[in-house]
N, C-alpha and C positions, 0 to 999 in steps of 0.2 A: 354123135352124144350119147346115144342109148347104147351103142357096141361097146364103146369108151366106160360109159357106168356100169355095163355086163363085165366086161376083162378087168374091172380095179374093183367092184363089186361095192359099188361107189355111188349112191342115187345124187350125188350135185352134179353140176353143169362139167361135162367130160368126165366123166367120173374124177374129178378135183384134179384133172391132169393139166397142165398148161400147155396150150396152141399157139401155135405161131402161124399166122397166116399171112399173104402178102399179095398185092396187086393193087392195082390203081383203076379208081372208079370212074377216072374220065375215057378209059379204053371201052371197048364194046359191051355192051349189056349183055345181060342174061336171055339165051336164045329159048324161045318160047315158039314152039311149031305153030304159024298161022295164029300167033297171038298180037293182041293189041299193046298200045304202049304201055297202057296201065298194069298190062297182066306181065309184061317184061319187069316192071317195076316191083310188083309183087312178088318176082321170083329171085329179085337180089336178095342177098345176104343181109342188107340193110332193113329188109321188111321182117327177119327172124326176127322171133320173140324174143332170142336171148340177147339180140344185137347190145342194147342197152348195156349189159355186161362186159363186154369187150373194151379194151382199151386200146385205142388209137395211136400210132404214132406217125408222124409224118416225116418225110424227108425233106432234107433242104432243096431248094428249087434249083439247087446245080444240076444242069443238065449230063447227062451221062454221056449223050450223046453226042458228042461237041464238034461242031464243023474244024476247028482249028487242032483236033488231035484227030486224023483220018486213020491213021497206025489202028488207035483204040475203036474206033469205029469197026472197021473191018477185024479185028480180032472179034467184037459183039456180035456181027454178021455170022462168020465161021463158026463164032461158040453155039448161035441161035442154029444152025443148019443139022445140029447133031452129032456134030465132031466130039471125039473124046479130047479129055485133057492131055494123054501123053499123045496126042496125033498131031497138035497145035505147034 
């Protein structure tokens, strides 16, 4: 936030630039070395003071990793391994 404010010479949140973030809150929580459960929750983006200013969009419940489409699942596994698009 501070860096974007400085770069854009604007004291608004993120220097008034639109930010896009993605993630899955049902995946792993933030890692806090030797942290308690409550310390991990406190480290979450949802605990950030600016969190209420974000607009959250949820994807449909359709699963990308579909057992009925093993070819696409294999494609995702290859992609996740770091292979470049032009090598697939």
